[in-house]
C-alpha positions in Angstrom: -19.2 22.5 0.1 -17.2 22.7 -3.0 -16.1 19.6 -4.9 -12.7 18.5 -3.5 -11.5 17.1 -6.8 -10.6 19.8 -9.3 -10.4 18.9 -13.0 -7.2 17.0 -13.7 -6.6 16.0 -10.1 -5.5 12.4 -9.6 -7.3 10.5 -6.8 -4.8 9.1 -4.3 -6.7 6.9 -1.9 -5.5 5.8 1.5 -6.5 2.8 3.6 -9.1 3.2 6.3 -8.2 2.4 9.9 -10.5 -0.6 9.6 -8.8 -1.8 6.5 -5.4 -1.5 8.2 -6.7 -3.4 11.2 -7.9 -6.2 8.9 -4.4 -6.3 7.4 -2.8 -6.5 10.9 -5.2 -9.1 12.2 -4.8 -11.3 9.1 -1.0 -11.1 9.5 -1.3 -12.2 13.1 -3.4 -15.2 12.0 -0.6 -16.3 9.7 -1.2 -14.6 6.3 2.0 -13.8 4.5 3.1 -10.4 3.3 2.7 -11.4 -0.3 -0.9 -12.8 0.3 -1.9 -9.6 2.0 -0.3 -7.5 -0.7 -2.4 -9.2 -3.4 -5.6 -9.4 -1.3 -5.6 -5.7 -0.6 -3.9 -4.4 -3.7 -1.1 -2.7 -1.8 2.7 -2.9 -2.1 4.5 -5.4 0.2 6.3 -2.4 1.7 3.0 -0.8 2.7 1.9 -4.1 4.3 5.0 -4.2 6.4 4.6 -0.6 7.4 1.0 -1.2 8.4 1.8 -4.3 10.4 4.7 -2.5 12.2 2.6 0.6 13.0 -0.4 -1.4 14.3 1.9 -3.6 16.4 3.5 -0.5 17.8 0.1 1.1 18.5 -1.4 -1.9 20.2 1.7 -2.8 22.2 3.0 0.6 23.2 0.5 3.4 22.7 -2.9 1.9 23.5 -1.9 0.5 26.9 -0.7 4.0 28.0 -3.4 6.2 26.4 -6.4 3.9 26.4 -9.9 3.9 25.0 -10.4 7.6 25.0 -7.4 8.2 22.8 -8.6 5.5 20.4 -12.0 7.2 20.0 -10.5 10.6 19.5 -8.1 9.2 16.8 -11.0 7.6 15.0 -13.0 10.8 15.1 -10.1 12.7 13.6 -9.9 10.1 10.8 -13.6 10.5 10.0 -13.2 14.3 9.8 -10.1 13.9 7.6 -11.9 11.3 5.4 -14.5 13.9 4.4 -11.8 15.6 2.4 -9.5 12.7 1.5 -11.6 9.5 1.1 -10.5 6.0 1.9 -9.6 3.3 -0.7 -9.4 -0.1 1.1 -8.6 -2.0 -2.1 -6.2 -1.1 -4.9 -4.3 1.8 -3.4 -1.1 0.7 -5.2 -2.5 -1.3 -8.2 -1.1 1.1 -10.8 2.4 0.9 -9.3 2.1 -2.8 -8.8 1.2 -3.3 -12.4 4.1 -1.2 -13.5 6.6 -3.1 -11.4 5.1 -6.4 -12.6 6.0 -5.6 -16.2 9.7 -6.2 -15.7 12.5 -5.1 -17.9 12.8 -5.5 -21.7 15.9 -7.4 -22.6 17.4 -7.0 -26.1 19.9 -9.4 -27.5 22.6 -7.7 -29.6 24.4 -10.7 -31.0 22.4 -13.6 -32.5 25.2 -15.5 -34.2 29.0 -15.8 -34.0 29.4 -13.7 -37.1 27.6 -10.8 -35.5 30.1 -10.6 -32.6 33.3 -11.7 -34.4 35.6 -9.0 -35.8 36.5 -9.4 -39.5 40.1 -9.3 -40.6 
């Protein structure tokens, strides 16, 4: 098997099904979106998406398709993970750090004479 990462490729991890399940169960136990975002190193939007998807799966899909579907889905994830590995912590850390920097504010007028027109 050849190396899946060519020179210059950027690694873009994704959360494992087990990591997503931990996010969902922690949310059900009362953890906040912000706490989960910091704990798993993912954006709050990703936390919300994971919670919504897991809720939809456990409440709508699993009761209809059952255990056999769950096993088949996990097997598919394992096969896919051989090419695109999981990253259960820090998937969005670079973006989170960039967003945490904020915006540089520059003050143009320091005194009244700087902003007052001369005659």
